[in-house]
C-alpha positions as CSV (number, residue, x, y, z in Angstrom):
1,X,0.5,52.4,-4.3
2,X,-2.0,54.9,-2.0
3,X,-2.2,54.5,1.8
4,X,-5.3,53.0,1.3
5,X,-4.3,50.2,-1.2
6,X,-1.9,49.3,0.9
7,X,-3.9,48.2,3.9
8,X,-6.3,47.2,1.7
9,X,-3.9,45.0,0.8
10,X,-2.4,43.9,4.0
11,X,-5.8,42.9,5.6
12,X,-6.9,40.7,2.7
13,X,-2.9,39.0,3.2
14,X,-3.7,38.6,6.6
15,X,-7.3,36.7,5.9
16,X,-5.6,35.4,3.6
17,X,-3.0,33.9,6.1
18,X,-5.6,33.3,8.3
19,X,-7.6,31.4,5.7
20,X,-4.6,29.0,5.0
21,X,-3.6,28.7,8.5
22,X,-7.3,27.6,9.8
23,X,-7.8,25.6,6.6
24,X,-4.9,23.5,7.0
25,X,-5.5,23.1,11.0
26,X,-9.1,22.0,10.5
27,X,-8.1,19.8,7.1
28,X,-5.4,17.4,9.0
29,X,-7.8,17.3,12.1
30,X,-10.6,16.4,9.9
31,X,-8.1,13.7,8.0
32,X,-6.9,12.5,11.4
33,X,-10.9,11.9,12.5
34,X,-11.3,10.0,9.6
35,X,-8.5,7.8,10.0
36,X,-9.2,6.9,13.6
37,X,-12.9,5.9,11.5
38,X,-11.2,3.8,9.7
39,X,-10.0,1.3,13.0
40,X,-13.7,0.6,13.4
41,X,-13.8,-1.7,10.1
42,X,-11.2,-4.2,12.9
43,X,-13.7,-7.1,12.6
44,X,-12.3,-8.7,15.6
45,X,-13.1,-5.6,17.7
46,X,-16.2,-4.3,16.1
47,X,-19.4,-6.0,14.7
48,X,-21.2,-4.0,11.6
49,X,-22.9,-4.7,8.7
50,X,-22.8,-3.4,5.5
51,X,-25.7,-1.2,5.4
52,X,-24.0,0.5,8.9
53,X,-21.3,1.3,6.4
54,X,-23.3,2.6,3.6
55,X,-25.3,5.1,6.1
56,X,-22.1,6.6,7.3
57,X,-20.6,6.9,4.3
58,X,-23.8,8.7,2.6
59,X,-23.6,11.0,5.3
60,X,-20.0,12.0,4.9
61,X,-20.2,11.9,1.5
62,X,-23.0,14.1,1.6
63,X,-21.9,16.5,4.3
64,X,-18.5,16.7,1.8
65,X,-20.6,18.0,-0.9
66,X,-22.6,20.4,1.1
67,X,-19.2,21.9,2.1
68,X,-17.6,21.6,-1.1
69,X,-20.4,24.1,-2.6
70,X,-19.9,26.6,-0.3
71,X,-17.0,27.4,-1.4
72,X,-18.2,27.9,-5.0
73,X,-21.2,29.5,-4.3
74,X,-20.6,32.4,-6.0
75,X,-19.9,30.7,-9.1
76,X,-22.8,29.2,-9.9
77,X,-23.9,30.0,-13.3
78,X,-27.8,30.6,-14.0
79,X,-30.0,28.5,-16.2
80,X,-30.3,29.5,-19.7
81,X,-32.7,28.3,-22.6
């Protein structure tokens, strides 16, 4: 392995390690926020309609789909007849 290959490999490894560290942190923060949102379901403390709940989860679903699509953006197949 030449010097350029070693250097490129190290950069890739650093980018991968950075992704794992940041993605894990952000995922854990998001999961905690979702858990906290679930606290709003306590009917003795909050009042809400089914429509409001559906609106919340529709938006969450929409954002999840958009975010997931960003991870597979380069993998889309072209339409063919």
